[in-house]
PyMOL Python script that loads the backbone (N, CA, C, O; Angstrom):
from pymol import cmd

cmd.read_pdbstr("""\
ATOM      1  N   MET A   1       0.836  -1.173   0.000  1.00  0.00           N
ATOM      2  CA  MET A   1       0.000   0.000   0.000  1.00  0.00           C
ATOM      3  C   MET A   1       0.889   1.247   0.000  1.00  0.00           C
ATOM      4  O   MET A   1       1.867   1.322   0.744  1.00  0.00           O
ATOM      5  N   LYS A   2       0.538   2.219  -0.841  1.00  0.00           N
ATOM      6  CA  LYS A   2       1.292   3.462  -0.890  1.00  0.00           C
ATOM      7  C   LYS A   2       0.994   4.309   0.337  1.00  0.00           C
ATOM      8  O   LYS A   2      -0.104   4.261   0.892  1.00  0.00           O
ATOM      9  N   VAL A   3       1.976   5.075   0.745  1.00  0.00           N
ATOM     10  CA  VAL A   3       1.770   6.012   1.845  1.00  0.00           C
ATOM     11  C   VAL A   3       1.480   7.375   1.241  1.00  0.00           C
ATOM     12  O   VAL A   3       2.195   7.836   0.352  1.00  0.00           O
ATOM     13  N   ARG A   4       0.440   8.007   1.724  1.00  0.00           N
ATOM     14  CA  ARG A   4       0.092   9.338   1.206  1.00  0.00           C
ATOM     15  C   ARG A   4       1.164  10.350   1.570  1.00  0.00           C
ATOM     16  O   ARG A   4       1.831  10.243   2.599  1.00  0.00           O
ATOM     17  N   GLU A   5       1.306  11.329   0.702  1.00  0.00           N
ATOM     18  CA  GLU A   5       2.227  12.414   1.001  1.00  0.00           C
ATOM     19  C   GLU A   5       1.694  13.192   2.193  1.00  0.00           C
ATOM     20  O   GLU A   5       0.499  13.174   2.489  1.00  0.00           O
ATOM     21  N   LYS A   6       2.605  13.873   2.865  1.00  0.00           N
ATOM     22  CA  LYS A   6       2.213  14.675   4.021  1.00  0.00           C
ATOM     23  C   LYS A   6       1.238  15.771   3.578  1.00  0.00           C
ATOM     24  O   LYS A   6       1.466  16.452   2.578  1.00  0.00           O
ATOM     25  N   LEU A   7       0.178  15.925   4.320  1.00  0.00           N
ATOM     26  CA  LEU A   7      -0.805  16.960   4.035  1.00  0.00           C
ATOM     27  C   LEU A   7      -0.489  18.210   4.848  1.00  0.00           C
ATOM     28  O   LEU A   7      -0.050  18.124   5.995  1.00  0.00           O
ATOM     29  N   ASP A   8      -0.714  19.358   4.250  1.00  0.00           N
ATOM     30  CA  ASP A   8      -0.589  20.620   4.975  1.00  0.00           C
ATOM     31  C   ASP A   8      -1.994  21.082   5.337  1.00  0.00           C
ATOM     32  O   ASP A   8      -2.910  21.028   4.516  1.00  0.00           O
ATOM     33  N   TYR A   9      -2.148  21.527   6.554  1.00  0.00           N
ATOM     34  CA  TYR A   9      -3.437  22.003   7.018  1.00  0.00           C
ATOM     35  C   TYR A   9      -3.386  23.504   7.211  1.00  0.00           C
ATOM     36  O   TYR A   9      -2.368  24.055   7.632  1.00  0.00           O
ATOM     37  N   LEU A  10      -4.493  24.163   6.900  1.00  0.00           N
ATOM     38  CA  LEU A  10      -4.625  25.599   7.116  1.00  0.00           C
ATOM     39  C   LEU A  10      -5.594  25.842   8.260  1.00  0.00           C
ATOM     40  O   LEU A  10      -6.623  25.175   8.367  1.00  0.00           O
ATOM     41  N   SER A  11      -5.263  26.785   9.102  1.00  0.00           N
ATOM     42  CA  SER A  11      -6.233  27.227  10.096  1.00  0.00           C
ATOM     43  C   SER A  11      -7.203  28.175   9.383  1.00  0.00           C
ATOM     44  O   SER A  11      -6.914  28.645   8.282  1.00  0.00           O
ATOM     45  N   TRP A  12      -8.341  28.454  10.001  1.00  0.00           N
ATOM     46  CA  TRP A  12      -9.268  29.403   9.393  1.00  0.00           C
ATOM     47  C   TRP A  12      -8.626  30.782   9.287  1.00  0.00           C
ATOM     48  O   TRP A  12      -8.903  31.531   8.350  1.00  0.00           O
ATOM     49  N   SER A  13      -7.781  31.109  10.234  1.00  0.00           N
ATOM     50  CA  SER A  13      -7.079  32.385  10.191  1.00  0.00           C
ATOM     51  C   SER A  13      -6.141  32.454   8.979  1.00  0.00           C
ATOM     52  O   SER A  13      -6.086  33.476   8.295  1.00  0.00           O
ATOM     53  N   GLU A  14      -5.409  31.376   8.716  1.00  0.00           N
ATOM     54  CA  GLU A  14      -4.527  31.330   7.546  1.00  0.00           C
ATOM     55  C   GLU A  14      -5.340  31.378   6.252  1.00  0.00           C
ATOM     56  O   GLU A  14      -4.944  32.026   5.283  1.00  0.00           O
ATOM     57  N   PHE A  15      -6.480  30.685   6.247  1.00  0.00           N
ATOM     58  CA  PHE A  15      -7.378  30.701   5.093  1.00  0.00           C
ATOM     59  C   PHE A  15      -7.841  32.127   4.819  1.00  0.00           C
ATOM     60  O   PHE A  15      -7.814  32.587   3.677  1.00  0.00           O
ATOM     61  N   GLU A  16      -8.267  32.822   5.872  1.00  0.00           N
ATOM     62  CA  GLU A  16      -8.706  34.221   5.742  1.00  0.00           C
ATOM     63  C   GLU A  16      -7.594  35.101   5.187  1.00  0.00           C
ATOM     64  O   GLU A  16      -7.842  35.946   4.327  1.00  0.00           O
ATOM     65  N   ASP A  17      -6.367  34.907   5.673  1.00  0.00           N
ATOM     66  CA  ASP A  17      -5.223  35.697   5.188  1.00  0.00           C
ATOM     67  C   ASP A  17      -5.007  35.492   3.689  1.00  0.00           C
ATOM     68  O   ASP A  17      -4.752  36.449   2.958  1.00  0.00           O
ATOM     69  N   ILE A  18      -5.110  34.250   3.240  1.00  0.00           N
ATOM     70  CA  ILE A  18      -4.925  33.945   1.814  1.00  0.00           C
ATOM     71  C   ILE A  18      -6.035  34.583   0.983  1.00  0.00           C
ATOM     72  O   ILE A  18      -5.770  35.206  -0.044  1.00  0.00           O
ATOM     73  N   ILE A  19      -7.276  34.423   1.433  1.00  0.00           N
ATOM     74  CA  ILE A  19      -8.415  35.013   0.725  1.00  0.00           C
ATOM     75  C   ILE A  19      -8.268  36.527   0.655  1.00  0.00           C
ATOM     76  O   ILE A  19      -8.447  37.125  -0.406  1.00  0.00           O
ATOM     77  N   ASN A  20      -7.940  37.149   1.791  1.00  0.00           N
ATOM     78  CA  ASN A  20      -7.813  38.608   1.827  1.00  0.00           C
ATOM     79  C   ASN A  20      -6.688  39.108   0.931  1.00  0.00           C
ATOM     80  O   ASN A  20      -6.833  40.148   0.289  1.00  0.00           O
ATOM     81  N   SER A  21      -5.574  38.389   0.877  1.00  0.00           N
ATOM     82  CA  SER A  21      -4.476  38.831   0.014  1.00  0.00           C
ATOM     83  C   SER A  21      -4.870  38.715  -1.463  1.00  0.00           C
ATOM     84  O   SER A  21      -4.456  39.536  -2.282  1.00  0.00           O
ATOM     85  N   PHE A  22      -5.662  37.707  -1.800  1.00  0.00           N
ATOM     86  CA  PHE A  22      -6.141  37.600  -3.178  1.00  0.00           C
ATOM     87  C   PHE A  22      -7.104  38.732  -3.496  1.00  0.00           C
ATOM     88  O   PHE A  22      -7.007  39.362  -4.549  1.00  0.00           O
ATOM     89  N   ILE A  23      -8.031  38.986  -2.583  1.00  0.00           N
ATOM     90  CA  ILE A  23      -9.045  40.019  -2.799  1.00  0.00           C
ATOM     91  C   ILE A  23      -8.403  41.394  -2.954  1.00  0.00           C
ATOM     92  O   ILE A  23      -8.864  42.201  -3.762  1.00  0.00           O
ATOM     93  N   ASP A  24      -7.361  41.667  -2.202  1.00  0.00           N
ATOM     94  CA  ASP A  24      -6.694  42.969  -2.295  1.00  0.00           C
ATOM     95  C   ASP A  24      -6.239  43.272  -3.716  1.00  0.00           C
ATOM     96  O   ASP A  24      -6.263  44.428  -4.137  1.00  0.00           O
ATOM     97  N   GLY A  25      -5.830  42.265  -4.451  1.00  0.00           N
ATOM     98  CA  GLY A  25      -5.370  42.470  -5.817  1.00  0.00           C
ATOM     99  C   GLY A  25      -6.414  42.181  -6.873  1.00  0.00           C
ATOM    100  O   GLY A  25      -6.144  42.338  -8.064  1.00  0.00           O
ATOM    101  N   ALA A  26      -7.617  41.757  -6.460  1.00  0.00           N
ATOM    102  CA  ALA A  26      -8.602  41.291  -7.432  1.00  0.00           C
ATOM    103  C   ALA A  26      -9.843  42.161  -7.544  1.00  0.00           C
ATOM    104  O   ALA A  26     -10.687  41.902  -8.402  1.00  0.00           O
ATOM    105  N   LYS A  27      -9.982  43.170  -6.719  1.00  0.00           N
ATOM    106  CA  LYS A  27     -11.211  43.969  -6.743  1.00  0.00           C
ATOM    107  C   LYS A  27     -11.462  44.531  -8.137  1.00  0.00           C
ATOM    108  O   LYS A  27     -10.568  45.087  -8.775  1.00  0.00           O
ATOM    109  N   ASP A  28     -12.706  44.371  -8.591  1.00  0.00           N
ATOM    110  CA  ASP A  28     -13.155  44.851  -9.904  1.00  0.00           C
ATOM    111  C   ASP A  28     -12.432  44.189 -11.074  1.00  0.00           C
ATOM    112  O   ASP A  28     -12.491  44.699 -12.193  1.00  0.00           O
ATOM    113  N   SER A  29     -11.759  43.079 -10.846  1.00  0.00           N
ATOM    114  CA  SER A  29     -11.031  42.416 -11.921  1.00  0.00           C
ATOM    115  C   SER A  29     -11.796  41.237 -12.521  1.00  0.00           C
ATOM    116  O   SER A  29     -11.493  40.820 -13.639  1.00  0.00           O
ATOM    117  N   TYR A  30     -12.773  40.696 -11.808  1.00  0.00           N
ATOM    118  CA  TYR A  30     -13.449  39.477 -12.246  1.00  0.00           C
ATOM    119  C   TYR A  30     -14.958  39.657 -12.216  1.00  0.00           C
ATOM    120  O   TYR A  30     -15.489  40.416 -11.405  1.00  0.00           O
ATOM    121  N   ASN A  31     -15.650  38.938 -13.123  1.00  0.00           N
ATOM    122  CA  ASN A  31     -17.111  38.990 -13.123  1.00  0.00           C
ATOM    123  C   ASN A  31     -17.741  37.614 -12.949  1.00  0.00           C
ATOM    124  O   ASN A  31     -18.966  37.491 -12.951  1.00  0.00           O
ATOM    125  N   SER A  32     -16.911  36.568 -12.799  1.00  0.00           N
ATOM    126  CA  SER A  32     -17.433  35.225 -12.529  1.00  0.00           C
ATOM    127  C   SER A  32     -16.366  34.409 -11.797  1.00  0.00           C
ATOM    128  O   SER A  32     -15.183  34.750 -11.803  1.00  0.00           O
ATOM    129  N   ILE A  33     -16.818  33.326 -11.169  1.00  0.00           N
ATOM    130  CA  ILE A  33     -15.935  32.408 -10.446  1.00  0.00           C
ATOM    131  C   ILE A  33     -16.127  31.017 -11.036  1.00  0.00           C
ATOM    132  O   ILE A  33     -17.257  30.560 -11.202  1.00  0.00           O
ATOM    133  N   LEU A  34     -15.026  30.345 -11.352  1.00  0.00           N
ATOM    134  CA  LEU A  34     -15.041  28.952 -11.781  1.00  0.00           C
ATOM    135  C   LEU A  34     -14.330  28.160 -10.696  1.00  0.00           C
ATOM    136  O   LEU A  34     -13.128  28.319 -10.484  1.00  0.00           O
ATOM    137  N   SER A  35     -15.075  27.310 -10.013  1.00  0.00           N
ATOM    138  CA  SER A  35     -14.545  26.583  -8.862  1.00  0.00           C
ATOM    139  C   SER A  35     -14.439  25.092  -9.186  1.00  0.00           C
ATOM    140  O   SER A  35     -15.298  24.531  -9.866  1.00  0.00           O
ATOM    141  N   ILE A  36     -13.383  24.466  -8.694  1.00  0.00           N
ATOM    142  CA  ILE A  36     -13.164  23.044  -8.938  1.00  0.00           C
ATOM    143  C   ILE A  36     -13.739  22.238  -7.780  1.00  0.00           C
ATOM    144  O   ILE A  36     -13.388  22.464  -6.621  1.00  0.00           O
ATOM    145  N   GLY A  37     -14.636  21.287  -8.102  1.00  0.00           N
ATOM    146  CA  GLY A  37     -15.249  20.443  -7.087  1.00  0.00           C
ATOM    147  C   GLY A  37     -14.209  19.626  -6.331  1.00  0.00           C
ATOM    148  O   GLY A  37     -13.121  19.357  -6.839  1.00  0.00           O
ATOM    149  N   LYS A  38     -14.561  19.237  -5.105  1.00  0.00           N
ATOM    150  CA  LYS A  38     -13.686  18.461  -4.221  1.00  0.00           C
ATOM    151  C   LYS A  38     -12.406  19.223  -3.884  1.00  0.00           C
ATOM    152  O   LYS A  38     -11.303  18.718  -4.091  1.00  0.00           O
ATOM    153  N   GLY A  39     -12.555  20.405  -3.379  1.00  0.00           N
ATOM    154  CA  GLY A  39     -11.381  21.155  -2.933  1.00  0.00           C
ATOM    155  C   GLY A  39     -11.451  22.638  -3.215  1.00  0.00           C
ATOM    156  O   GLY A  39     -10.849  23.432  -2.493  1.00  0.00           O
ATOM    157  N   GLY A  40     -12.164  23.022  -4.238  1.00  0.00           N
ATOM    158  CA  GLY A  40     -12.195  24.430  -4.595  1.00  0.00           C
ATOM    159  C   GLY A  40     -13.506  25.124  -4.311  1.00  0.00           C
ATOM    160  O   GLY A  40     -13.642  26.321  -4.565  1.00  0.00           O
ATOM    161  N   LEU A  41     -14.478  24.389  -3.786  1.00  0.00           N
ATOM    162  CA  LEU A  41     -15.796  25.004  -3.582  1.00  0.00           C
ATOM    163  C   LEU A  41     -15.805  26.035  -2.464  1.00  0.00           C
ATOM    164  O   LEU A  41     -16.354  27.123  -2.638  1.00  0.00           O
ATOM    165  N   VAL A  42     -15.217  25.720  -1.337  1.00  0.00           N
ATOM    166  CA  VAL A  42     -15.232  26.670  -0.211  1.00  0.00           C
ATOM    167  C   VAL A  42     -14.507  27.966  -0.585  1.00  0.00           C
ATOM    168  O   VAL A  42     -15.075  29.043  -0.407  1.00  0.00           O
ATOM    169  N   PRO A  43     -13.275  27.900  -1.098  1.00  0.00           N
ATOM    170  CA  PRO A  43     -12.626  29.157  -1.487  1.00  0.00           C
ATOM    171  C   PRO A  43     -13.418  29.907  -2.566  1.00  0.00           C
ATOM    172  O   PRO A  43     -13.512  31.134  -2.531  1.00  0.00           O
ATOM    173  N   GLY A  44     -13.979  29.171  -3.513  1.00  0.00           N
ATOM    174  CA  GLY A  44     -14.762  29.815  -4.570  1.00  0.00           C
ATOM    175  C   GLY A  44     -15.974  30.549  -4.050  1.00  0.00           C
ATOM    176  O   GLY A  44     -16.239  31.680  -4.458  1.00  0.00           O
ATOM    177  N   VAL A  45     -16.717  29.918  -3.149  1.00  0.00           N
ATOM    178  CA  VAL A  45     -17.906  30.542  -2.572  1.00  0.00           C
ATOM    179  C   VAL A  45     -17.518  31.772  -1.747  1.00  0.00           C
ATOM    180  O   VAL A  45     -18.165  32.815  -1.845  1.00  0.00           O
ATOM    181  N   VAL A  46     -16.475  31.651  -0.944  1.00  0.00           N
ATOM    182  CA  VAL A  46     -16.033  32.798  -0.135  1.00  0.00           C
ATOM    183  C   VAL A  46     -15.634  33.956  -1.042  1.00  0.00           C
ATOM    184  O   VAL A  46     -16.022  35.098  -0.796  1.00  0.00           O
ATOM    185  N   LEU A  47     -14.866  33.672  -2.084  1.00  0.00           N
ATOM    186  CA  LEU A  47     -14.457  34.735  -3.016  1.00  0.00           C
ATOM    187  C   LEU A  47     -15.669  35.359  -3.705  1.00  0.00           C
ATOM    188  O   LEU A  47     -15.741  36.580  -3.844  1.00  0.00           O
ATOM    189  N   ALA A  48     -16.620  34.528  -4.137  1.00  0.00           N
ATOM    190  CA  ALA A  48     -17.813  35.054  -4.799  1.00  0.00           C
ATOM    191  C   ALA A  48     -18.576  36.001  -3.873  1.00  0.00           C
ATOM    192  O   ALA A  48     -19.014  37.067  -4.306  1.00  0.00           O
ATOM    193  N   HIS A  49     -18.736  35.626  -2.619  1.00  0.00           N
ATOM    194  CA  HIS A  49     -19.440  36.488  -1.670  1.00  0.00           C
ATOM    195  C   HIS A  49     -18.665  37.769  -1.396  1.00  0.00           C
ATOM    196  O   HIS A  49     -19.232  38.861  -1.436  1.00  0.00           O
ATOM    197  N   ARG A  50     -17.392  37.642  -1.122  1.00  0.00           N
ATOM    198  CA  ARG A  50     -16.582  38.816  -0.772  1.00  0.00           C
ATOM    199  C   ARG A  50     -16.434  39.802  -1.928  1.00  0.00           C
ATOM    200  O   ARG A  50     -16.372  41.014  -1.718  1.00  0.00           O
ATOM    201  N   LEU A  51     -16.377  39.271  -3.155  1.00  0.00           N
ATOM    202  CA  LEU A  51     -16.214  40.141  -4.325  1.00  0.00           C
ATOM    203  C   LEU A  51     -17.554  40.553  -4.948  1.00  0.00           C
ATOM    204  O   LEU A  51     -17.589  41.327  -5.905  1.00  0.00           O
ATOM    205  N   GLY A  52     -18.660  40.024  -4.393  1.00  0.00           N
ATOM    206  CA  GLY A  52     -19.984  40.367  -4.910  1.00  0.00           C
ATOM    207  C   GLY A  52     -20.237  39.817  -6.309  1.00  0.00           C
ATOM    208  O   GLY A  52     -20.888  40.465  -7.128  1.00  0.00           O
ATOM    209  N   ILE A  53     -19.722  38.622  -6.579  1.00  0.00           N
ATOM    210  CA  ILE A  53     -19.863  38.000  -7.898  1.00  0.00           C
ATOM    211  C   ILE A  53     -21.007  36.986  -7.858  1.00  0.00           C
ATOM    212  O   ILE A  53     -21.007  36.059  -7.048  1.00  0.00           O
ATOM    213  N   ASP A  54     -21.984  37.183  -8.753  1.00  0.00           N
ATOM    214  CA  ASP A  54     -23.143  36.282  -8.794  1.00  0.00           C
ATOM    215  C   ASP A  54     -22.932  35.078  -9.705  1.00  0.00           C
ATOM    216  O   ASP A  54     -23.514  34.019  -9.466  1.00  0.00           O
ATOM    217  N   ASP A  55     -22.116  35.219 -10.739  1.00  0.00           N
ATOM    218  CA  ASP A  55     -21.891  34.124 -11.681  1.00  0.00           C
ATOM    219  C   ASP A  55     -20.880  33.143 -11.091  1.00  0.00           C
ATOM    220  O   ASP A  55     -19.687  33.439 -11.015  1.00  0.00           O
ATOM    221  N   PHE A  56     -21.372  31.966 -10.672  1.00  0.00           N
ATOM    222  CA  PHE A  56     -20.554  30.959 -10.002  1.00  0.00           C
ATOM    223  C   PHE A  56     -20.720  29.632 -10.728  1.00  0.00           C
ATOM    224  O   PHE A  56     -21.837  29.136 -10.869  1.00  0.00           O
ATOM    225  N   TYR A  57     -19.621  29.060 -11.187  1.00  0.00           N
ATOM    226  CA  TYR A  57     -19.650  27.816 -11.938  1.00  0.00           C
ATOM    227  C   TYR A  57     -18.774  26.771 -11.257  1.00  0.00           C
ATOM    228  O   TYR A  57     -17.795  27.099 -10.586  1.00  0.00           O
ATOM    229  N   VAL A  58     -19.147  25.503 -11.444  1.00  0.00           N
ATOM    230  CA  VAL A  58     -18.398  24.401 -10.840  1.00  0.00           C
ATOM    231  C   VAL A  58     -18.015  23.412 -11.934  1.00  0.00           C
ATOM    232  O   VAL A  58     -18.830  23.075 -12.793  1.00  0.00           O
ATOM    233  N   ILE A  59     -16.763  22.950 -11.895  1.00  0.00           N
ATOM    234  CA  ILE A  59     -16.324  21.888 -12.784  1.00  0.00           C
ATOM    235  C   ILE A  59     -15.780  20.745 -11.933  1.00  0.00           C
ATOM    236  O   ILE A  59     -15.389  20.932 -10.781  1.00  0.00           O
ATOM    237  N   THR A  60     -15.767  19.571 -12.527  1.00  0.00           N
ATOM    238  CA  THR A  60     -15.188  18.402 -11.877  1.00  0.00           C
ATOM    239  C   THR A  60     -14.047  17.905 -12.763  1.00  0.00           C
ATOM    240  O   THR A  60     -14.197  17.781 -13.979  1.00  0.00           O
ATOM    241  N   ILE A  61     -12.921  17.628 -12.142  1.00  0.00           N
ATOM    242  CA  ILE A  61     -11.784  17.094 -12.870  1.00  0.00           C
ATOM    243  C   ILE A  61     -11.438  15.730 -12.286  1.00  0.00           C
ATOM    244  O   ILE A  61     -11.171  15.604 -11.091  1.00  0.00           O
ATOM    245  N   LYS A  62     -11.445  14.719 -13.136  1.00  0.00           N
ATOM    246  CA  LYS A  62     -11.093  13.370 -12.689  1.00  0.00           C
ATOM    247  C   LYS A  62      -9.613  13.149 -12.967  1.00  0.00           C
ATOM    248  O   LYS A  62      -9.147  13.376 -14.084  1.00  0.00           O
ATOM    249  N   ARG A  63      -8.869  12.705 -11.950  1.00  0.00           N
ATOM    250  CA  ARG A  63      -7.452  12.413 -12.172  1.00  0.00           C
ATOM    251  C   ARG A  63      -7.012  11.092 -11.558  1.00  0.00           C
ATOM    252  O   ARG A  63      -5.818  10.805 -11.474  1.00  0.00           O
ATOM    253  N   ASN A  64      -7.985  10.288 -11.126  1.00  0.00           N
ATOM    254  CA  ASN A  64      -7.691   8.943 -10.625  1.00  0.00           C
ATOM    255  C   ASN A  64      -8.334   7.924 -11.543  1.00  0.00           C
ATOM    256  O   ASN A  64      -9.406   8.165 -12.099  1.00  0.00           O
ATOM    257  N   LYS A  65      -7.679   6.790 -11.700  1.00  0.00           N
ATOM    258  CA  LYS A  65      -8.194   5.729 -12.578  1.00  0.00           C
ATOM    259  C   LYS A  65      -9.509   5.149 -12.052  1.00  0.00           C
ATOM    260  O   LYS A  65     -10.375   4.753 -12.831  1.00  0.00           O
ATOM    261  N   SER A  66      -9.651   5.103 -10.726  1.00  0.00           N
ATOM    262  CA  SER A  66     -10.881   4.603 -10.119  1.00  0.00           C
ATOM    263  C   SER A  66     -11.146   5.389  -8.834  1.00  0.00           C
ATOM    264  O   SER A  66     -10.384   6.288  -8.479  1.00  0.00           O
ATOM    265  N   ASP A  67     -12.220   5.044  -8.151  1.00  0.00           N
ATOM    266  CA  ASP A  67     -12.541   5.701  -6.885  1.00  0.00           C
ATOM    267  C   ASP A  67     -11.873   5.026  -5.692  1.00  0.00           C
ATOM    268  O   ASP A  67     -12.053   5.455  -4.552  1.00  0.00           O
ATOM    269  N   ASP A  68     -11.105   3.975  -5.953  1.00  0.00           N
ATOM    270  CA  ASP A  68     -10.410   3.287  -4.865  1.00  0.00           C
ATOM    271  C   ASP A  68      -9.339   4.194  -4.261  1.00  0.00           C
ATOM    272  O   ASP A  68      -8.681   4.950  -4.976  1.00  0.00           O
ATOM    273  N   PRO A  69      -9.170   4.112  -2.934  1.00  0.00           N
ATOM    274  CA  PRO A  69      -8.087   4.891  -2.316  1.00  0.00           C
ATOM    275  C   PRO A  69      -6.743   4.522  -2.949  1.00  0.00           C
ATOM    276  O   PRO A  69      -6.490   3.354  -3.241  1.00  0.00           O
ATOM    277  N   TYR A  70      -5.909   5.495  -3.153  1.00  0.00           N
ATOM    278  CA  TYR A  70      -4.555   5.305  -3.704  1.00  0.00           C
ATOM    279  C   TYR A  70      -4.574   4.751  -5.121  1.00  0.00           C
ATOM    280  O   TYR A  70      -3.617   4.105  -5.546  1.00  0.00           O
ATOM    281  N   SER A  71      -5.651   4.998  -5.854  1.00  0.00           N
ATOM    282  CA  SER A  71      -5.695   4.486  -7.227  1.00  0.00           C
ATOM    283  C   SER A  71      -4.680   5.228  -8.098  1.00  0.00           C
ATOM    284  O   SER A  71      -4.225   6.324  -7.772  1.00  0.00           O
ATOM    285  N   LYS A  72      -4.354   4.596  -9.196  1.00  0.00           N
ATOM    286  CA  LYS A  72      -3.365   5.143 -10.119  1.00  0.00           C
ATOM    287  C   LYS A  72      -3.845   6.484 -10.684  1.00  0.00           C
ATOM    288  O   LYS A  72      -5.028   6.655 -10.975  1.00  0.00           O
ATOM    289  N   LYS A  73      -2.923   7.420 -10.832  1.00  0.00           N
ATOM    290  CA  LYS A  73      -3.237   8.726 -11.401  1.00  0.00           C
ATOM    291  C   LYS A  73      -3.259   8.628 -12.916  1.00  0.00           C
ATOM    292  O   LYS A  73      -2.489   7.878 -13.516  1.00  0.00           O
ATOM    293  N   ILE A  74      -4.153   9.397 -13.526  1.00  0.00           N
ATOM    294  CA  ILE A  74      -4.256   9.449 -14.980  1.00  0.00           C
ATOM    295  C   ILE A  74      -4.141  10.913 -15.416  1.00  0.00           C
ATOM    296  O   ILE A  74      -4.131  11.824 -14.587  1.00  0.00           O
ATOM    297  N   ILE A  75      -4.055  11.114 -16.707  1.00  0.00           N
ATOM    298  CA  ILE A  75      -4.078  12.482 -17.231  1.00  0.00           C
ATOM    299  C   ILE A  75      -5.421  13.098 -16.831  1.00  0.00           C
ATOM    300  O   ILE A  75      -6.460  12.477 -17.050  1.00  0.00           O
ATOM    301  N   PRO A  76      -5.428  14.314 -16.246  1.00  0.00           N
ATOM    302  CA  PRO A  76      -6.688  14.921 -15.798  1.00  0.00           C
ATOM    303  C   PRO A  76      -7.725  15.019 -16.917  1.00  0.00           C
ATOM    304  O   PRO A  76      -7.412  15.377 -18.052  1.00  0.00           O
ATOM    305  N   ILE A  77      -8.956  14.694 -16.565  1.00  0.00           N
ATOM    306  CA  ILE A  77     -10.078  14.747 -17.506  1.00  0.00           C
ATOM    307  C   ILE A  77     -11.117  15.720 -16.963  1.00  0.00           C
ATOM    308  O   ILE A  77     -11.574  15.577 -15.829  1.00  0.00           O
ATOM    309  N   LEU A  78     -11.483  16.691 -17.757  1.00  0.00           N
ATOM    310  CA  LEU A  78     -12.539  17.624 -17.380  1.00  0.00           C
ATOM    311  C   LEU A  78     -13.870  16.917 -17.577  1.00  0.00           C
ATOM    312  O   LEU A  78     -14.235  16.572 -18.701  1.00  0.00           O
ATOM    313  N   GLU A  79     -14.607  16.699 -16.465  1.00  0.00           N
ATOM    314  CA  GLU A  79     -15.830  15.905 -16.550  1.00  0.00           C
ATOM    315  C   GLU A  79     -17.087  16.737 -16.733  1.00  0.00           C
ATOM    316  O   GLU A  79     -17.917  16.403 -17.578  1.00  0.00           O
ATOM    317  N   ASP A  80     -17.252  17.793 -15.982  1.00  0.00           N
ATOM    318  CA  ASP A  80     -18.475  18.593 -16.037  1.00  0.00           C
ATOM    319  C   ASP A  80     -18.132  20.044 -16.283  1.00  0.00           C
ATOM    320  O   ASP A  80     -17.234  20.611 -15.661  1.00  0.00           O
ATOM    321  N   PHE A  81     -18.867  20.623 -17.201  1.00  0.00           N
ATOM    322  CA  PHE A  81     -18.708  22.063 -17.415  1.00  0.00           C
ATOM    323  C   PHE A  81     -19.919  22.575 -18.129  1.00  0.00           C
ATOM    324  O   PHE A  81     -20.007  23.769 -18.418  1.00  0.00           O
TER     325      PHE A  81
END
""", "prot")
cmd.dss("prot")
cmd.show_as("cartoon", "prot")
cmd.util.cbc("prot")
cmd.orient("prot")
């Protein structure tokens, strides 16, 4: 069995700092948000609310051969758009 790589965890405070630093440079620059499912939804929703963006889209990208844990990686496939 493969051992997963070490995961980095963010505190909510660190998350807020990252979001705020992005927003500082992004005001009035975007009119929609494209968020990646399974990892990008929370940041996408927060950015959409903070920037006042109503157009919010979600895509799914498959990069595992199966749904089994530790399954082989494949070339990313855009599934939903």
